[in-house]
C-alpha positions as CSV (number, residue, x, y, z in Angstrom):
1,M,-11.1,9.8,-0.4
2,P,-11.0,7.0,-3.4
3,K,-10.2,3.9,-3.0
4,P,-6.3,2.7,-4.0
5,H,-6.2,0.5,-7.4
6,G,-3.7,-0.8,-10.0
7,F,-1.9,-2.8,-7.4
8,Q,-0.5,-6.5,-8.2
9,Y,0.9,-9.1,-6.5
10,E,3.0,-12.1,-7.8
11,Q,4.3,-15.3,-5.5
12,R,7.5,-16.6,-6.9
13,G,8.9,-19.8,-6.9
14,D,10.8,-19.4,-3.8
15,G,7.7,-18.5,-1.7
16,S,8.8,-14.6,-2.3
17,V,6.1,-12.1,-3.2
18,I,6.5,-8.9,-5.7
19,V,4.2,-6.2,-5.0
20,S,4.1,-3.6,-8.1
21,H,2.1,-0.7,-8.1
22,H,0.8,0.6,-11.8
23,G,3.8,-2.2,-13.0
24,R,6.4,-0.4,-11.2
25,I,7.8,-2.5,-8.3
26,A,6.7,-1.0,-5.0
27,A,8.2,-3.9,-2.6
28,T,9.3,-7.4,-2.3
29,F,8.1,-9.6,0.6
30,R,10.3,-12.7,1.8
31,G,9.7,-15.5,4.4
32,S,7.0,-15.1,7.1
33,R,6.6,-11.6,6.0
34,S,5.5,-13.1,2.6
35,E,3.2,-15.7,4.1
36,R,1.7,-12.9,6.5
37,F,0.6,-10.3,3.5
38,L,-0.5,-13.7,1.3
39,A,-3.2,-14.5,4.4
40,E,-4.0,-11.3,5.0
41,V,-4.8,-10.8,1.1
42,T,-6.8,-13.3,0.8
43,A,-9.0,-12.8,3.7
44,S,-9.4,-9.1,2.7
45,D,-9.4,-6.4,0.1
46,G,-6.6,-6.9,-1.8
47,Q,-5.5,-3.5,-2.9
48,L,-6.3,-1.8,0.2
49,V,-3.7,-4.8,2.1
50,A,-1.2,-4.2,-0.6
51,A,-1.3,-0.2,-0.2
52,R,-0.9,-0.3,3.5
53,W,1.5,-3.0,3.6
54,T,3.8,-0.8,0.6
55,G,3.0,2.5,2.5
56,A,1.6,4.1,-0.6
57,C,-1.6,4.3,1.6
58,K,-2.7,8.4,2.8
59,H,-4.2,8.9,5.8
60,G,-6.7,11.5,4.7
61,N,-5.7,14.1,7.2
62,E,-2.4,15.5,5.1
63,R,-5.0,18.2,2.8
64,T,-6.6,19.7,5.9
65,A,-3.2,19.9,7.7
66,R,-1.5,21.5,4.6
67,H,-4.0,24.5,4.5
68,H,-3.9,24.9,8.6
69,P,-2.6,28.4,9.3
70,R,-0.1,27.4,12.1
71,N,1.4,25.4,8.4
72,G,1.8,28.3,6.6
73,G,-1.2,27.6,4.5
74,H,-3.8,30.1,4.4
75,R,-5.0,29.0,0.8
């Protein structure tokens, strides 16, 4: 599975953080959530953290589950 890309984040003057994906706003964090997000982004890979926090990451099993006979996929 390819690594996530296209995420950007911007810290506002009021302490909130706006996360965008390819130019579209994906999430806004305020208060303690913005502090935790910024701490995790600076300590790890920012693209992976932003994808996980915004819910834009795939778990990897969606593709294989779609083809399972029990799910109606015989492709």
